[in-house]
KOLVEX-781510 format. One record per atom (N, C-alpha, C): x, y, z; residue in one letter. Coordinates in steps of 0.001 Angstrom, whole numbers, padded with zeros to 6 digits, always signed. Last residue first. Layout:
% KOLVEX-781510
XYZA ...
***
This chain:
% KOLVEX-781510
+000325-016920-007835I +000788-016333-009095I +002088-017008-009508I -001025-017429-005452G -000889-018494-006453G -000460-017990-007823G -001058-015716-003392L -002092-015509-004418L -002010-016553-005524L +001184-016590-001986D -000148-016727-001377D -001265-016590-002408D +003249-015791-003791K +003056-017201-003456K +001617-017432-002936K +002917-013014-003732I +002857-013734-005015I +002568-015221-004779I +003353-012568-000996I +002051-012242-001605I +001884-013030-002906I +006050-013344-000773K +005017-014062-000016K +003631-013811-000612K +007286-011415-002353A +007389-012831-002746A +006308-013655-002042A +006708-009182-000784V +006144-009280-002132V +006183-010730-002616V +008211-009653+001582H +006746-009581+001621H +006122-009785+000240H +010926-009479+001640G +010331-010787+001381G +008820-010790+001307G +010942-006772+003862T +011736-007675+003031T +011037-009018+002881T +009061-005647+005561A +009378-004966+004300A +010087-005909+003332A +006500-007614+007049K +007916-007252+006948K +008162-006597+005586K +003344-006476+008378V +004156-007272+007453V +005598-006771+007472V +001164-005676+009949N +002493-005843+010549N +003383-006722+009686N -001423-007462+008129Y -000942-006371+008972Y +000399-006721+009612Y -003423-008049+005336L -002232-008479+006067L -001670-007286+006828L -006213-009218+003927A -005737-008062+004683A -004612-008546+005593A -007786-010145+000853R -006841-010444+001933R -006462-009139+002616R -010011-009058-000370E -009709-010477-000585E -008779-010973+000522E -012510-006754+000026V -011219-007184+000548V -011073-008686+000338V -014104-005610-002993K -014148-006301-001693K -012731-006711-001283K -014299-004638-005542G -014044-003686-004461G -014145-004290-003073G -014464-006434-007553E -015731-005846-007103E -015542-004851-005952E -011918-007414-007860A -012456-006574-008938A -013776-005905-008564A -010451-007173-004502D -010872-007870-005729D -011536-006904-006706D -007530-006134-002908V -008920-005797-003203V -009309-006480-004508V -005408-006734-000306V -005690-007140-001680V -007187-006947-001898V -003385-004763+001643V -004768-005198+001449V -004953-005510-000035V -000801-004647+003960T -001157-004858+002560T -002577-005386+002496T +001205-002556+006130S +000077-003441+005842S -000134-003572+004345S +002752-001151+008776R +003045-001668+007441R +002035-002778+007133R +001142+001364+010308I +001355-000071+010463I +001550-000625+009052I +002168+004523+011288V +001725+003697+010166V +002113+002250+010446V +001561+005145+014816G +002117+005429+013503G +001529+004524+012444G +002417+005425+018143T +001325+005533+017192T +001937+005904+015849T +004171+002925+020106V +004067+004234+019463V +002837+004241+018559V +005702+001242+022639T +004434+001390+021949T +004351+002814+021420T +008988-000159+022258K +008094+000877+022782K +006801+000875+021994K +010569-002011+020957G +010108-002316+022306G +009193-001285+022933G +010893-000897+018403Y +012042-001032+019290Y +011606-001198+020749Y +007605-000426+018381L +008783+000005+017648L +009946+000004+018626L +004347-001582+018012K +005598-001696+018773K +006753-001286+017868K +001554+000608+017568K +002416-000492+017139K +003643-000488+018032K -001605+002100+017076E -000533+001713+017979E +000248+000534+017401E -002148+003322+013728G -002544+003117+015118G -001344+002744+015962G -003121+002482+010526F -002572+003540+011364F -003062+003311+012778F -004468+000702+008981A -003017+000763+008815A -002385+001926+009580A -007143+000403+008635G -006552-000234+009805G -005037-000199+009786G -008219+001863+006624Y -007738+000516+006267Y -007120-000219+007457Y -008701+004258+007868A -009849+003508+007350A -009479+002070+007007A -006076+005152+008339A -006913+004732+009461A -008088+003873+008986A -005313+005761+005675L -004529+004813+006475L -005380+004270+007629L -007212+007741+005145T -007271+006467+004419T -006483+005399+005169T -006326+009730+006966E -007705+009217+007021E -007834+007874+006316E -003911+011062+006983K -003934+009696+007523K -005338+009102+007620K -003326+013385+005765S -004334+013453+006835S -004447+012125+007588S -001517+012592+003742P -001031+013362+004888P -002030+013442+006051P -001201+010360+001757D -002338+010527+002661D -001885+011289+003911D -000237+009881-001632G +000014+010436-000306G -001272+010646+000474G +000696+007123-003732V -000219+008200-003356V +000066+008619-001915V +002256+005651-006481L +002417+006083-005087L +001460+007226-004823L +002297+002902-008534T +001584+004150-008264T +001739+004466-006781T +005533+001641-009464V +004237+001496-008792V +003609+002875-008610V +008030+002114-010411K +006961+002045-011413K +005576+001891-010769K +010937+003962-009471L +009772+003156-009108L +008698+003230-010186L +013615+004919-009283D +013050+004465-010556D +011855+003526-010330D +014514+006141-007006E +014546+004670-007013E +014005+004073-008314E +014252+008875-007650K +015499+008376-007066K +015622+006860-007214K +011558+009070-008547E +012689+009364-009441E +013972+008718-008931E +010100+008333-006237R +009898+007626-007504R +011100+007813-008432R +011030+010282-004415F +011199+008845-004129F +011117+008043-005429F +010082+012604-005620K +011532+012426-005417K +011851+010941-005201K +007324+012073-005461A +007953+012262-006777A +009468+012059-006669A +006938+012043-002706L +006690+010815-003477L +007366+010898-004848L +007425+014698-002109K +008357+013686-001589K +008191+012370-002356K +005227+015834-003434E +006587+016249-003789E +007614+015212-003327E +002897+014715-002157P +003263+014364-003535P +004705+014707-003912P +003747+013764+001273K +003179+014697+000297K +003654+014311-001114K +003157+010671+003116D +003997+011670+002444D +003216+012557+001474D +001953+008560+004365P +001507+009908+004750P +002278+011030+004054P +001315+006227+001636S +002070+006681+002811S +001553+008067+003189S +000613+003516-000435V +000051+004659+000300V +000939+004962+001506V +000818+002166-003663G +001484+002350-002376G +000963+003612-001716G -000869-000097-005649I -000876+001290-005171I -000194+001308-003806I -000962-002160-008479V -000367-001919-007169V -000403-000426-006864V -003107-004579-010075D -002447-003285-010070D -001919-003071-008649D -003303-007846-011436Y -003216-006986-010251Y -002521-005667-010560Y -003297-009853-013377G -004467-008984-013245G -004465-008061-012042G -001040-011214-013880A -002053-011959-013120A -003292-011094-012847A +000425-009231-015035A +000040-010365-015890A -001042-011213-015209A +000929-007686-012767A +000037-007165-013810A -000454-008292-014717A +002794-009348-011429L +001499-009024-010809L +000491-008546-011850L +004874-009320-013301V +004293-010597-012863V +002900-010358-012281V +005432-006562-013401D +005006-007276-014611D +004330-008595-014269D +006242-006009-010727L +005040-005394-011293L +004530-006135-012528L +008482-006721-009377N +007503-007780-009633N +006228-007271-010293N +009904-004371-009039D +010570-005493-009712D +009583-006593-010107D +008019-002897-007536T +008378-002468-008890T +008992-003623-009676T +008079-004354-005123F +006829-004265-005895F +007124-003865-007340F +010795-003897-004457D +010281-005269-004644D +008988-005258-005465D +010765-001122-004136C +011569-001708-005221C +011123-003140-005510C +009139-000950-001877A +008705-000310-003127A +009473-000875-004318A +010788-002335-000003Q +009445-002815-000328Q +008965-002241-001664Q +013078-000713+000067K +013191-002129-000302K +011831-002652-000756K +011924+001664+000995T +012568+001635-000313T +012655+000199-000809T +011127+000899+003515C +010096+001306+002557C +010649+001316+001132C +013617+000409+004731G +012615-000649+004587G +011576-000328+003529G +014972+003063+004470P +015490+001787+003952P +014435+000693+003729P +012997+005755+003131T +013611+005103+004284T +014007+003696+003828T +011586+006973+001046M +013037+007177+001145M +013641+006707+002464M +008414+007454+002616A +009248+007356+001418A +010704+007606+001786A +007091+005693+005391A +007709+006914+004849A +008576+006622+003636A +005314+003393+006057P +005487+004585+006899P +006039+005829+006217P +002806+002028+003814Y +004170+002060+004346Y +004400+003392+005057Y +000509-000182+002440F +000680+000990+003290F +002061+000930+003933F -000830-001213-000690Y +000072-001426+000444Y +000366-000097+001130Y -003175-002848-002437V -002949-001542-001814V -002028-001796-000624V -003616-004389-005347I -002875-004581-004105I -002580-003186-003580I -006582-005031-007108V -005588-004053-006678V -004932-004500-005379V -008193-006125-010056K -007748-006415-008696K -006616-005453-008351K -010781-004367-011820R -009428-004937-011740R -009114-005221-010276R -013256-003327-011477G -013122-004313-012539G -011723-004919-012614G -012017-000174-010530R -013170-001092-010539R -013048-002044-011722R -010144+001760-010336Y -009666+000393-010569Y -010793-000638-010576Y -011283+004094-009599D -010661+004049-010928D -010279+002624-011324D -011911+003727-006927A -012984+003519-007919A -012433+003446-009351A -009688+004650-005652L -009865+003200-005716L -010910+002876-006782L -008168+007348-007432S -009270+006811-006618S -009298+005298-006731S -005929+009936-007532V -006079+008515-007811V -007158+008000-006865V -005222+013161-008786D -006030+012313-007923D -006103+010884-008444D -001875+014328-009164K -003152+013940-009782K -003897+013008-008843K +000633+014838-008194G -000446+015685-007704G -001794+015379-008324G +002498+013020-008876D +002380+014175-009770D +001270+015127-009343D +002163+011025-007006A +003441+011750-006999A +003430+012980-007907A -001384+011536-006301D -000212+010717-006589D +001038+011601-006603D -003835+012181-003770P -002932+012681-004810P -001742+011749-005017P -006768+010073-003452L -005565+010681-002896L -004657+011159-004031L -009675+008786-002487T -009128+009583-003581T -007980+010365-002975T -011274+005719-001534F -010341+006821-001297F -010020+007523-002607F -013414+003445+000209A -013133+004281-000963A -012097+005340-000579A -012541+000426+001837P -012900+001838+001940P -012498+002627+000688P -013800-002605+000587A -012602-001780+000753A -013022-000313+000831A -016083-004464+002396T -015933-003543+001274T -014711-002681+001552T -015014-007717+003524D -015378-006318+003791D -015293-005524+002492D -013868-010064+002635G -015302-009895+002433G -015788-008487+002730G -011406-010259+005185P -011862-010688+003861P -013387-010598+003762P -011278-007237+007187Q -011365-008691+007080Q -011772-009050+005655Q -009340-004560+008606L -010263-005103+007612L -010179-006624+007591L -009259-003272+011898R -008600-003980+010804R -009647-004571+009883R -010034-000046+013073E -010438-001438+012881E -009678-002052+011726E -007662+002024+014807S -008606+001765+013728S -008869+000265+013605S -007537+003644+017856M -007080+002474+017093M -008116+002168+016026M 
***
């Protein structure tokens, strides 16, 4: 079970391939605030709803100084299909090794239909311009989550 992040923690560094196979690093966003969200799998109903919500609110978030990165265990090829199919504008990166997911506390035991399973824990971590965790939210719902983040951040 990975440790959950707390406000004030340094956000774990990562470099992961995006939907085009290009490396994206958290360090690339230094000086900007980033919402890093973790989801189980591209092209599933809940994950699609969440990615579309982030895409629909990207302009609002960007105007408030936030970039958005979605992280899943998917390979770049699947992320590219997901992006094209749903016309997504958020940056999607793949973490097939699940090392970044674990580092952020977004991989481990969770309840699924009453059973305990090991997998991706739907989570969102807001990272400030200095690379520190501003907020860490775990076991979030796919629907309505983006609106809650916008409200919580006072945007």
